[in-house]
A tleap script that builds the chain and sets N, CA, C and O, in Angstrom:
source leaprc.protein.ff14SB
mol = sequence {
  NMET GLU THR GLU PRO ILE THR PRO LEU GLU
  GLN ALA GLU ILE GLN PRO THR VAL ASP ILE
  ASN ALA LEU GLN LYS SER TYR SER GLU LEU
  GLN SER ALA PHE THR LYS LYS ALA GLN ALA
  TYR LYS GLU LEU GLU GLN LYS ILE ASN SER
  MET PRO SER ARG GLU ASP ILE ILE ARG GLU
  TYR LEU LEU ALA ASN ASN SER ALA GLU ALA
  PRO ALA VAL LEU THR SER SER SER SER ALA
  PHE ASP PHE ALA LYS GLU LYS LYS PRO THR
  ASN LEU ALA GLN ALA ASP ARG LEU ALA CYS
  GLU TYR PHE LYS LYS GLY VAL SER CLYS
}
set mol.1.N position { -42.553 -22.802 -48.931 }
set mol.1.CA position { -42.743 -23.119 -47.538 }
set mol.1.C position { -42.898 -21.826 -46.763 }
set mol.1.O position { -42.022 -20.961 -46.777 }
set mol.2.N position { -44.001 -21.716 -46.105 }
set mol.2.CA position { -44.347 -20.507 -45.373 }
set mol.2.C position { -44.144 -20.717 -43.884 }
set mol.2.O position { -44.495 -21.767 -43.344 }
set mol.3.N position { -43.569 -19.704 -43.210 }
set mol.3.CA position { -43.367 -19.817 -41.767 }
set mol.3.C position { -44.505 -19.141 -41.034 }
set mol.3.O position { -45.115 -18.194 -41.529 }
set mol.4.N position { -44.769 -19.633 -39.882 }
set mol.4.CA position { -45.842 -19.052 -39.080 }
set mol.4.C position { -45.329 -17.782 -38.405 }
set mol.4.O position { -44.159 -17.711 -38.030 }
set mol.5.N position { -46.179 -16.799 -38.249 }
set mol.5.CA position { -45.762 -15.567 -37.576 }
set mol.5.C position { -45.466 -15.849 -36.093 }
set mol.5.O position { -46.040 -16.752 -35.485 }
set mol.6.N position { -44.557 -15.048 -35.540 }
set mol.6.CA position { -44.168 -15.204 -34.135 }
set mol.6.C position { -45.216 -14.525 -33.269 }
set mol.6.O position { -45.639 -13.402 -33.541 }
set mol.7.N position { -45.618 -15.219 -32.236 }
set mol.7.CA position { -46.629 -14.666 -31.325 }
set mol.7.C position { -45.943 -13.685 -30.370 }
set mol.7.O position { -44.728 -13.748 -30.182 }
set mol.8.N position { -46.723 -12.776 -29.764 }
set mol.8.CA position { -46.140 -11.832 -28.801 }
set mol.8.C position { -45.416 -12.534 -27.647 }
set mol.8.O position { -44.406 -12.023 -27.162 }
set mol.9.N position { -45.906 -13.687 -27.200 }
set mol.9.CA position { -45.265 -14.422 -26.121 }
set mol.9.C position { -43.891 -14.927 -26.570 }
set mol.9.O position { -42.910 -14.822 -25.834 }
set mol.10.N position { -43.835 -15.469 -27.772 }
set mol.10.CA position { -42.556 -15.939 -28.307 }
set mol.10.C position { -41.595 -14.763 -28.510 }
set mol.10.O position { -40.392 -14.887 -28.282 }
set mol.11.N position { -42.130 -13.642 -28.932 }
set mol.11.CA position { -41.318 -12.431 -29.133 }
set mol.11.C position { -40.677 -11.992 -27.811 }
set mol.11.O position { -39.505 -11.614 -27.779 }
set mol.12.N position { -41.443 -12.044 -26.736 }
set mol.12.CA position { -40.945 -11.644 -25.424 }
set mol.12.C position { -39.835 -12.594 -24.954 }
set mol.12.O position { -38.889 -12.164 -24.294 }
set mol.13.N position { -39.948 -13.863 -25.288 }
set mol.13.CA position { -38.924 -14.830 -24.893 }
set mol.13.C position { -37.630 -14.612 -25.671 }
set mol.13.O position { -36.544 -14.882 -25.159 }
set mol.14.N position { -37.741 -14.131 -26.891 }
set mol.14.CA position { -36.567 -13.917 -27.734 }
set mol.14.C position { -35.822 -12.651 -27.322 }
set mol.14.O position { -34.595 -12.661 -27.231 }
set mol.15.N position { -36.537 -11.578 -27.076 }
set mol.15.CA position { -35.914 -10.303 -26.745 }
set mol.15.C position { -35.777 -10.162 -25.235 }
set mol.15.O position { -36.770 -10.143 -24.508 }
set mol.16.N position { -34.535 -10.063 -24.773 }
set mol.16.CA position { -34.367 -9.901 -23.322 }
set mol.16.C position { -34.834 -8.518 -22.882 }
set mol.16.O position { -34.704 -7.533 -23.610 }
set mol.17.N position { -35.364 -8.475 -21.709 }
set mol.17.CA position { -35.788 -7.185 -21.170 }
set mol.17.C position { -34.690 -6.664 -20.250 }
set mol.17.O position { -34.021 -7.439 -19.566 }
set mol.18.N position { -34.514 -5.376 -20.240 }
set mol.18.CA position { -33.499 -4.745 -19.415 }
set mol.18.C position { -34.210 -3.927 -18.342 }
set mol.18.O position { -35.036 -3.063 -18.636 }
set mol.19.N position { -33.869 -4.221 -17.107 }
set mol.19.CA position { -34.442 -3.483 -15.991 }
set mol.19.C position { -33.515 -2.310 -15.686 }
set mol.19.O position { -32.483 -2.470 -15.033 }
set mol.20.N position { -33.898 -1.133 -16.167 }
set mol.20.CA position { -33.086 0.075 -16.001 }
set mol.20.C position { -32.878 0.385 -14.522 }
set mol.20.O position { -31.782 0.776 -14.120 }
set mol.21.N position { -33.897 0.218 -13.727 }
set mol.21.CA position { -33.772 0.503 -12.286 }
set mol.21.C position { -32.733 -0.397 -11.626 }
set mol.21.O position { -31.950 0.055 -10.791 }
set mol.22.N position { -32.731 -1.676 -12.006 }
set mol.22.CA position { -31.755 -2.607 -11.435 }
set mol.22.C position { -30.342 -2.227 -11.879 }
set mol.22.O position { -29.400 -2.295 -11.090 }
set mol.23.N position { -30.200 -1.828 -13.138 }
set mol.23.CA position { -28.884 -1.406 -13.627 }
set mol.23.C position { -28.399 -0.157 -12.892 }
set mol.23.O position { -27.232 -0.066 -12.511 }
set mol.24.N position { -29.296 0.796 -12.696 }
set mol.24.CA position { -28.918 2.023 -11.990 }
set mol.24.C position { -28.539 1.726 -10.543 }
set mol.24.O position { -27.601 2.316 -10.007 }
set mol.25.N position { -29.271 0.809 -9.915 }
set mol.25.CA position { -28.973 0.431 -8.537 }
set mol.25.C position { -27.596 -0.246 -8.460 }
set mol.25.O position { -26.794 0.065 -7.579 }
set mol.26.N position { -27.335 -1.166 -9.383 }
set mol.26.CA position { -26.030 -1.839 -9.412 }
set mol.26.C position { -24.910 -0.841 -9.646 }
set mol.26.O position { -23.860 -0.916 -9.008 }
set mol.27.N position { -25.128 0.083 -10.550 }
set mol.27.CA position { -24.119 1.104 -10.838 }
set mol.27.C position { -23.862 1.953 -9.600 }
set mol.27.O position { -22.709 2.244 -9.279 }
set mol.28.N position { -24.917 2.350 -8.906 }
set mol.28.CA position { -24.774 3.156 -7.685 }
set mol.28.C position { -24.006 2.393 -6.612 }
set mol.28.O position { -23.160 2.966 -5.925 }
set mol.29.N position { -24.295 1.108 -6.467 }
set mol.29.CA position { -23.595 0.290 -5.472 }
set mol.29.C position { -22.115 0.171 -5.815 }
set mol.29.O position { -21.260 0.275 -4.936 }
set mol.30.N position { -21.816 -0.048 -7.091 }
set mol.30.CA position { -20.415 -0.137 -7.515 }
set mol.30.C position { -19.694 1.187 -7.307 }
set mol.30.O position { -18.554 1.213 -6.843 }
set mol.31.N position { -20.356 2.277 -7.649 }
set mol.31.CA position { -19.762 3.601 -7.482 }
set mol.31.C position { -19.500 3.879 -5.999 }
set mol.31.O position { -18.458 4.433 -5.647 }
set mol.32.N position { -20.422 3.505 -5.149 }
set mol.32.CA position { -20.261 3.697 -3.711 }
set mol.32.C position { -19.094 2.866 -3.183 }
set mol.32.O position { -18.282 3.360 -2.401 }
set mol.33.N position { -19.010 1.619 -3.604 }
set mol.33.CA position { -17.912 0.746 -3.167 }
set mol.33.C position { -16.575 1.304 -3.640 }
set mol.33.O position { -15.602 1.301 -2.886 }
set mol.34.N position { -16.519 1.779 -4.872 }
set mol.34.CA position { -15.285 2.353 -5.408 }
set mol.34.C position { -14.880 3.596 -4.614 }
set mol.34.O position { -13.704 3.778 -4.301 }
set mol.35.N position { -15.843 4.441 -4.293 }
set mol.35.CA position { -15.568 5.656 -3.529 }
set mol.35.C position { -15.023 5.303 -2.146 }
set mol.35.O position { -14.087 5.941 -1.664 }
set mol.36.N position { -15.610 4.286 -1.506 }
set mol.36.CA position { -15.136 3.854 -0.187 }
set mol.36.C position { -13.711 3.318 -0.270 }
set mol.36.O position { -12.885 3.610 0.595 }
set mol.37.N position { -13.419 2.531 -1.314 }
set mol.37.CA position { -12.055 2.001 -1.487 }
set mol.37.C position { -11.067 3.136 -1.711 }
set mol.37.O position { -9.982 3.142 -1.129 }
set mol.38.N position { -11.436 4.093 -2.549 }
set mol.38.CA position { -10.553 5.224 -2.835 }
set mol.38.C position { -10.262 6.007 -1.555 }
set mol.38.O position { -9.126 6.425 -1.329 }
set mol.39.N position { -11.277 6.205 -0.724 }
set mol.39.CA position { -11.100 6.914 0.543 }
set mol.39.C position { -10.186 6.119 1.482 }
set mol.39.O position { -9.335 6.691 2.163 }
set mol.40.N position { -10.371 4.804 1.510 }
set mol.40.CA position { -9.530 3.953 2.363 }
set mol.40.C position { -8.069 4.030 1.915 }
set mol.40.O position { -7.169 4.085 2.752 }
set mol.41.N position { -7.830 4.035 0.608 }
set mol.41.CA position { -6.454 4.151 0.101 }
set mol.41.C position { -5.852 5.508 0.442 }
set mol.41.O position { -4.670 5.593 0.775 }
set mol.42.N position { -6.650 6.569 0.364 }
set mol.42.CA position { -6.148 7.900 0.731 }
set mol.42.C position { -5.759 7.939 2.205 }
set mol.42.O position { -4.713 8.481 2.564 }
set mol.43.N position { -6.609 7.360 3.057 }
set mol.43.CA position { -6.317 7.331 4.491 }
set mol.43.C position { -5.060 6.512 4.774 }
set mol.43.O position { -4.238 6.904 5.604 }
set mol.44.N position { -4.906 5.379 4.091 }
set mol.44.CA position { -3.717 4.549 4.267 }
set mol.44.C position { -2.467 5.300 3.820 }
set mol.44.O position { -1.433 5.244 4.486 }
set mol.45.N position { -2.561 5.989 2.711 }
set mol.45.CA position { -1.423 6.767 2.212 }
set mol.45.C position { -1.029 7.859 3.207 }
set mol.45.O position { 0.156 8.104 3.434 }
set mol.46.N position { -2.035 8.515 3.799 }
set mol.46.CA position { -1.758 9.551 4.798 }
set mol.46.C position { -1.071 8.948 6.025 }
set mol.46.O position { -0.141 9.544 6.568 }
set mol.47.N position { -1.524 7.768 6.463 }
set mol.47.CA position { -0.904 7.111 7.613 }
set mol.47.C position { 0.546 6.756 7.305 }
set mol.47.O position { 1.433 6.971 8.130 }
set mol.48.N position { 0.779 6.214 6.118 }
set mol.48.CA position { 2.145 5.838 5.728 }
set mol.48.C position { 3.040 7.063 5.676 }
set mol.48.O position { 4.171 7.032 6.162 }
set mol.49.N position { 2.540 8.139 5.091 }
set mol.49.CA position { 3.340 9.364 4.975 }
set mol.49.C position { 3.609 10.023 6.322 }
set mol.49.O position { 4.583 10.761 6.470 }
set mol.50.N position { 2.754 9.760 7.301 }
set mol.50.CA position { 2.951 10.382 8.613 }
set mol.50.C position { 3.774 9.510 9.564 }
set mol.50.O position { 4.054 9.912 10.693 }
set mol.51.N position { 4.160 8.317 9.106 }
set mol.51.CA position { 4.960 7.436 9.967 }
set mol.51.C position { 6.376 7.990 10.105 }
set mol.51.O position { 6.937 8.522 9.147 }
set mol.52.N position { 6.944 7.863 11.293 }
set mol.52.CA position { 8.317 8.363 11.480 }
set mol.52.C position { 9.329 7.478 10.751 }
set mol.52.O position { 9.093 6.289 10.535 }
set mol.53.N position { 10.448 8.075 10.380 }
set mol.53.CA position { 11.509 7.309 9.729 }
set mol.53.C position { 12.250 6.492 10.785 }
set mol.53.O position { 12.054 6.692 11.984 }
set mol.54.N position { 13.084 5.590 10.342 }
set mol.54.CA position { 13.869 4.793 11.292 }
set mol.54.C position { 14.771 5.704 12.114 }
set mol.54.O position { 14.947 5.507 13.316 }
set mol.55.N position { 15.328 6.688 11.457 }
set mol.55.CA position { 16.221 7.610 12.165 }
set mol.55.C position { 15.454 8.347 13.265 }
set mol.55.O position { 15.971 8.535 14.366 }
set mol.56.N position { 14.228 8.762 12.966 }
set mol.56.CA position { 13.407 9.444 13.977 }
set mol.56.C position { 13.123 8.522 15.169 }
set mol.56.O position { 13.159 8.952 16.322 }
set mol.57.N position { 12.843 7.262 14.874 }
set mol.57.CA position { 12.569 6.300 15.948 }
set mol.57.C position { 13.804 6.104 16.821 }
set mol.57.O position { 13.708 6.097 18.048 }
set mol.58.N position { 14.968 5.944 16.183 }
set mol.58.CA position { 16.218 5.770 16.937 }
set mol.58.C position { 16.489 7.010 17.780 }
set mol.58.O position { 16.854 6.908 18.951 }
set mol.59.N position { 16.306 8.185 17.172 }
set mol.59.CA position { 16.556 9.444 17.890 }
set mol.59.C position { 15.656 9.541 19.120 }
set mol.59.O position { 16.128 9.855 20.213 }
set mol.60.N position { 14.376 9.275 18.947 }
set mol.60.CA position { 13.443 9.361 20.074 }
set mol.60.C position { 13.825 8.369 21.177 }
set mol.60.O position { 13.787 8.704 22.361 }
set mol.61.N position { 14.190 7.153 20.781 }
set mol.61.CA position { 14.565 6.137 21.768 }
set mol.61.C position { 15.799 6.571 22.552 }
set mol.61.O position { 15.823 6.520 23.782 }
set mol.62.N position { 16.816 6.997 21.820 }
set mol.62.CA position { 18.062 7.371 22.487 }
set mol.62.C position { 17.889 8.602 23.368 }
set mol.62.O position { 18.429 8.665 24.473 }
set mol.63.N position { 17.144 9.566 22.880 }
set mol.63.CA position { 16.939 10.772 23.675 }
set mol.63.C position { 16.062 10.491 24.897 }
set mol.63.O position { 16.261 11.074 25.962 }
set mol.64.N position { 15.098 9.597 24.731 }
set mol.64.CA position { 14.224 9.240 25.860 }
set mol.64.C position { 15.014 8.515 26.943 }
set mol.64.O position { 14.678 8.595 28.124 }
set mol.65.N position { 16.053 7.816 26.537 }
set mol.65.CA position { 16.884 7.085 27.500 }
set mol.65.C position { 18.127 7.870 27.903 }
set mol.65.O position { 19.048 7.319 28.507 }
set mol.66.N position { 18.150 9.158 27.566 }
set mol.66.CA position { 19.258 10.056 27.927 }
set mol.66.C position { 20.621 9.476 27.558 }
set mol.66.O position { 21.571 9.556 28.336 }
set mol.67.N position { 20.703 8.900 26.382 }
set mol.67.CA position { 21.960 8.280 25.971 }
set mol.67.C position { 22.944 9.331 25.487 }
set mol.67.O position { 22.619 10.164 24.640 }
set mol.68.N position { 24.143 9.282 26.032 }
set mol.68.CA position { 25.208 10.191 25.609 }
set mol.68.C position { 25.708 9.800 24.224 }
set mol.68.O position { 26.345 10.603 23.543 }
set mol.69.N position { 25.420 8.555 23.802 }
set mol.69.CA position { 25.879 8.075 22.504 }
set mol.69.C position { 24.916 8.432 21.372 }
set mol.69.O position { 25.152 8.040 20.229 }
set mol.70.N position { 23.857 9.153 21.653 }
set mol.70.CA position { 22.834 9.432 20.644 }
set mol.70.C position { 23.398 10.005 19.348 }
set mol.70.O position { 23.089 9.465 18.287 }
set mol.71.N position { 24.212 11.072 19.366 }
set mol.71.CA position { 24.704 11.610 18.096 }
set mol.71.C position { 25.529 10.607 17.289 }
set mol.71.O position { 25.383 10.531 16.069 }
set mol.72.N position { 26.390 9.840 17.954 }
set mol.72.CA position { 27.225 8.865 17.244 }
set mol.72.C position { 26.380 7.747 16.643 }
set mol.72.O position { 26.605 7.332 15.506 }
set mol.73.N position { 25.416 7.267 17.407 }
set mol.73.CA position { 24.559 6.195 16.904 }
set mol.73.C position { 23.720 6.693 15.734 }
set mol.73.O position { 23.546 5.978 14.747 }
set mol.74.N position { 23.198 7.917 15.838 }
set mol.74.CA position { 22.411 8.470 14.739 }
set mol.74.C position { 23.255 8.601 13.481 }
set mol.74.O position { 22.793 8.273 12.388 }
set mol.75.N position { 24.470 9.070 13.623 }
set mol.75.CA position { 25.359 9.213 12.473 }
set mol.75.C position { 25.653 7.858 11.853 }
set mol.75.O position { 25.588 7.703 10.633 }
set mol.76.N position { 25.976 6.873 12.689 }
set mol.76.CA position { 26.310 5.560 12.146 }
set mol.76.C position { 25.082 4.869 11.564 }
set mol.76.O position { 25.203 4.125 10.591 }
set mol.77.N position { 23.897 5.100 12.142 }
set mol.77.CA position { 22.702 4.461 11.581 }
set mol.77.C position { 22.384 5.061 10.213 }
set mol.77.O position { 21.983 4.341 9.298 }
set mol.78.N position { 22.560 6.364 10.072 }
set mol.78.CA position { 22.339 6.982 8.763 }
set mol.78.C position { 23.323 6.427 7.752 }
set mol.78.O position { 22.956 6.129 6.616 }
set mol.79.N position { 24.581 6.289 8.171 }
set mol.79.CA position { 25.603 5.735 7.285 }
set mol.79.C position { 25.277 4.293 6.915 }
set mol.79.O position { 25.484 3.878 5.774 }
set mol.80.N position { 24.770 3.536 7.874 }
set mol.80.CA position { 24.427 2.138 7.618 }
set mol.80.C position { 23.310 2.040 6.581 }
set mol.80.O position { 23.366 1.208 5.675 }
set mol.81.N position { 22.317 2.879 6.716 }
set mol.81.CA position { 21.223 2.813 5.753 }
set mol.81.C position { 21.655 3.346 4.387 }
set mol.81.O position { 21.168 2.876 3.359 }
set mol.82.N position { 22.561 4.318 4.370 }
set mol.82.CA position { 23.120 4.779 3.099 }
set mol.82.C position { 23.917 3.656 2.440 }
set mol.82.O position { 23.817 3.432 1.234 }
set mol.83.N position { 24.722 2.945 3.263 }
set mol.83.CA position { 25.502 1.813 2.771 }
set mol.83.C position { 24.568 0.751 2.177 }
set mol.83.O position { 24.821 0.223 1.094 }
set mol.84.N position { 23.499 0.453 2.895 }
set mol.84.CA position { 22.548 -0.555 2.430 }
set mol.84.C position { 21.874 -0.108 1.136 }
set mol.84.O position { 21.655 -0.915 0.232 }
set mol.85.N position { 21.549 1.173 1.051 }
set mol.85.CA position { 20.878 1.691 -0.143 }
set mol.85.C position { 21.786 1.589 -1.375 }
set mol.85.O position { 21.314 1.299 -2.475 }
set mol.86.N position { 23.090 1.829 -1.185 }
set mol.86.CA position { 24.047 1.745 -2.289 }
set mol.86.C position { 24.116 0.331 -2.862 }
set mol.86.O position { 24.369 0.150 -4.053 }
set mol.87.N position { 23.890 -0.668 -2.013 }
set mol.87.CA position { 23.947 -2.071 -2.452 }
set mol.87.C position { 22.685 -2.475 -3.220 }
set mol.87.O position { 22.604 -3.587 -3.743 }
set mol.88.N position { 21.712 -1.583 -3.287 }
set mol.88.CA position { 20.448 -1.796 -3.996 }
set mol.88.C position { 19.738 -3.099 -3.572 }
set mol.88.O position { 19.596 -4.024 -4.371 }
set mol.89.N position { 19.305 -3.151 -2.324 }
set mol.89.CA position { 18.587 -4.352 -1.860 }
set mol.89.C position { 17.256 -4.495 -2.594 }
set mol.89.O position { 16.663 -3.511 -3.036 }
set mol.90.N position { 16.805 -5.735 -2.714 }
set mol.90.CA position { 15.543 -5.985 -3.418 }
set mol.90.C position { 14.345 -6.012 -2.478 }
set mol.90.O position { 13.202 -5.985 -2.933 }
set mol.91.N position { 14.595 -6.065 -1.161 }
set mol.91.CA position { 13.477 -6.035 -0.216 }
set mol.91.C position { 13.964 -5.469 1.124 }
set mol.91.O position { 15.161 -5.274 1.334 }
set mol.92.N position { 13.034 -5.219 2.000 }
set mol.92.CA position { 13.342 -4.591 3.289 }
set mol.92.C position { 14.226 -5.482 4.161 }
set mol.92.O position { 15.129 -4.988 4.836 }
set mol.93.N position { 13.974 -6.780 4.151 }
set mol.93.CA position { 14.773 -7.700 4.970 }
set mol.93.C position { 16.235 -7.667 4.527 }
set mol.93.O position { 17.140 -7.673 5.362 }
set mol.94.N position { 16.459 -7.633 3.237 }
set mol.94.CA position { 17.825 -7.574 2.725 }
set mol.94.C position { 18.484 -6.246 3.116 }
set mol.94.O position { 19.668 -6.219 3.453 }
set mol.95.N position { 17.737 -5.163 3.073 }
set mol.95.CA position { 18.266 -3.855 3.480 }
set mol.95.C position { 18.647 -3.863 4.952 }
set mol.95.O position { 19.684 -3.318 5.329 }
set mol.96.N position { 17.816 -4.477 5.784 }
set mol.96.CA position { 18.124 -4.580 7.212 }
set mol.96.C position { 19.393 -5.403 7.443 }
set mol.96.O position { 20.236 -5.042 8.264 }
set mol.97.N position { 19.522 -6.521 6.705 }
set mol.97.CA position { 20.733 -7.349 6.837 }
set mol.97.C position { 21.976 -6.557 6.461 }
set mol.97.O position { 23.002 -6.645 7.134 }
set mol.98.N position { 21.880 -5.774 5.370 }
set mol.98.CA position { 23.029 -4.969 4.948 }
set mol.98.C position { 23.385 -3.913 5.998 }
set mol.98.O position { 24.563 -3.675 6.266 }
set mol.99.N position { 22.379 -3.288 6.584 }
set mol.99.CA position { 22.630 -2.284 7.632 }
set mol.99.C position { 23.287 -2.939 8.844 }
set mol.99.O position { 24.212 -2.376 9.428 }
set mol.100.N position { 22.815 -4.124 9.223 }
set mol.100.CA position { 23.417 -4.846 10.349 }
set mol.100.C position { 24.857 -5.228 10.025 }
set mol.100.O position { 25.736 -5.154 10.883 }
set mol.101.N position { 25.089 -5.635 8.788 }
set mol.101.CA position { 26.450 -5.980 8.349 }
set mol.101.C position { 27.364 -4.768 8.496 }
set mol.101.O position { 28.513 -4.901 8.917 }
set mol.102.N position { 26.861 -3.597 8.152 }
set mol.102.CA position { 27.636 -2.366 8.268 }
set mol.102.C position { 27.986 -2.101 9.739 }
set mol.102.O position { 29.121 -1.749 10.063 }
set mol.103.N position { 26.990 -2.278 10.624 }
set mol.103.CA position { 27.224 -2.048 12.052 }
set mol.103.C position { 28.270 -3.026 12.588 }
set mol.103.O position { 29.147 -2.640 13.360 }
set mol.104.N position { 28.174 -4.298 12.176 }
set mol.104.CA position { 29.128 -5.307 12.656 }
set mol.104.C position { 30.545 -4.949 12.229 }
set mol.104.O position { 31.488 -5.083 13.009 }
set mol.105.N position { 30.690 -4.495 10.996 }
set mol.105.CA position { 32.018 -4.100 10.509 }
set mol.105.C position { 32.541 -2.913 11.312 }
set mol.105.O position { 33.722 -2.851 11.654 }
set mol.106.N position { 31.633 -1.961 11.610 }
set mol.106.CA position { 32.026 -0.779 12.377 }
set mol.106.C position { 32.415 -1.116 13.795 }
set mol.106.O position { 33.352 -0.529 14.337 }
set mol.107.N position { 31.714 -2.051 14.405 }
set mol.107.CA position { 31.982 -2.436 15.790 }
set mol.107.C position { 33.296 -3.209 15.879 }
set mol.107.O position { 34.040 -3.061 16.848 }
set mol.108.N position { 33.580 -4.033 14.869 }
set mol.108.CA position { 34.780 -4.868 14.922 }
set mol.108.C position { 36.056 -4.100 14.599 }
set mol.108.O position { 37.152 -4.612 14.826 }
set mol.109.N position { 35.937 -2.882 14.073 }
set mol.109.CA position { 37.131 -2.088 13.720 }
set mol.109.C position { 37.837 -1.584 14.943 }
set mol.109.O position { 38.855 -0.902 14.830 }
savepdb mol mol.pdb
quit
């Protein structure tokens, strides 16, 4: 049993063609998108690193309001956050609750 030879048209249907230009364009678009994302993450990281700490915010607030209690509040807030950190909270809300708990205990003494 003899098979018929494959015609050039049938050959073209069997072998997929690769458009190199389309691949290069897709690669360039992906590379550009990745570069933009990487830049956005760098900018976000810089913003996060430049944000003031809670202690800095409290200090600025108290000093702006000319509070005579500023040093005591700063000391107790640092202690509260240290206390909360020792308890190893699993999220920020839990850490805030622990710090508030510390303040309540301090106020009630």
